N, C-alpha and C positions, 0 to 999 in steps of 0.2 A: 515579348512584345516589342515592336520597333519603336525607337524613340522618335518623337516628332520634333524636327528641327524647325524653329521659326525662321522663315526666310524674309518675311515682310511683316512689320507691325506698324500700322499707321499712326499709333499714338507716339511711337518713338521717332517718327519721321515728320511729324507736323512742324510747320513753321513756328518759330519760337513764341511770338506774341499773338498769333492768330486767334487762339481760343480766348485769350484775355480780351482782345479787341471786340470779338463777337459778343462776349458776355457784357461788355460795356454798352454795346449797341442795344441789346435786348433790355438792359437795365434802364436806359434812357427812355425807350419806348414804353416800358412798364410804368415808369414814374409819370409819363405824360398821360397814360390811360388812367392811372389812379387819380390824378388831378381832375380829369374829365369825369370820373366816377363821383368824386366828392362834389363837384359843381352841379352835376345832374341830380344828386340826392338833395342838395340844398335847393335847387330849382324846383324840385317836385313839391315843395311847400307852397310855391306860388302858382305853378301851372302844371297840370298833369300831362300836357303835351311833351314835356321835357323827358318823359320816360324813355323815349327813343335813344337819347344820349346815354342813359343808364344801360340800356341793352347793348348798344354799340361798344361801350367801354368794357362790359363783361365779356362779350364775344372776343374783343381784341385781347384781353388778358388771357383768356383760355388759349387762343391761337399762339400767342407769344410763348406761353408755358409749353405747349406741345412742340413748337419749333425749337425751344431751348433744350428740351429733352432729346430731340433728334441730334442737335449739335453736340451736346454733352456726352450722350451715351453711344453714339455711333462708333463702331470699332471694327476694323478689318484686320484679321491675322491670316497670313498665308504660310502654311507649313509645307513640308516636303510631300505630304500626301492628302492634305485637306485645306479647305478654306473655312474659317470661322467668322461669322458676322453677328455682331451684337446690334440690336435695333434700339429705337428710341425708348422702349419700355424695359430695357436692360435684359432682354431675352436673347440668348445666343443660339444660333443655328449653325450646324456643322455640315459641310458638303465634302464628300470624298472626291478627290480629283486624281488625274494622272497628267503630269506636266507635258507629256508628249501629245496629249489630246485636248489641250486648252487653247482657246483663242480669247483674248481680252479686247473688248471693244470699248473705247473711251468716247464719251460724248458729253456735251453740255446739257444741263437741265433745261426744261421748257422755259422757266423763268431764269434767265442768265444772271440777273441782278441778285438773285438769292445766293449766289456763290456756289462754290464746289463743283464737282463733276460726278458723272454717273459711270460706274464701271460695270459692264455686263460680261460675265464669264460664260462662254459657250464651249461645247465640245466640237470636235471636227465635223460632226454631222449637222451642226447648226442648232442643236437643242440648247436652250438656255439652262445653265446650271444654277446660277444665282446672279442677283443684282445688288449692287451696293451704291448708295448715294452718299458720297463723301461731302459733307457740308462745309468743311473748312479748307481742304486743300484745293488749290487752283494752280493752273499751269503758269509757268513764268511768261512774262510778256515778251514780245518779239525783241530780240537783241540781248535779252538778259540770259545769264547762266541758268541752266536747269536747276530747279529746286532739288533738295535732297529727296523729297518724295518721288519726283520724276526719275531721278537716277536709280533709286531703289526698285521702282516698278520695272524700268527698262532692263535692269540687271538680272531679273528673275529668269530670263530665257524663255518667257512665254511669248507667243506671237501676239503682237499688239497691233490692233487696227485702230487708226486715229484719223478718220475721214475728215473731221473738222479741223485738223491740225492744231489740237489743243496743246500738245507737247511740242514746243518750239525747239529749234536747234538740235534736231535728232542726229 
């Protein structure tokens, strides 16, 4: 059986403090929602109309938890003959590839402020092979040196389509 050589592992190429900073952002949001939860529970003793704040805080906590799972568990590995993507629920999917037949399209997500980029892997006939939403990595700003992540992606030899010019200084 052929050994799979790891060509790209996004956990190894992530910017050093990005995951820690994102964790702190989610922690602050979670603490704010917990305070809102306690205020709304206390307020329910006085007026039942405050139940809306209870519902809002619970929905907010669930959405923060789901987003955190996506940030924490997302993982992309590109080997010499396959792509492995781990999703927010820690389930890994494997896609067989041929490097001569791969086109990588990079684009920003619909909500640009959420951070990260979307990587779509297509074959030459235009069929989508897989999609990966990287929540942490972002391209370097104009004038800055390319990040280690960008250098690794560009060094793979895959044809990269970057219509939004996310990767600067090509």
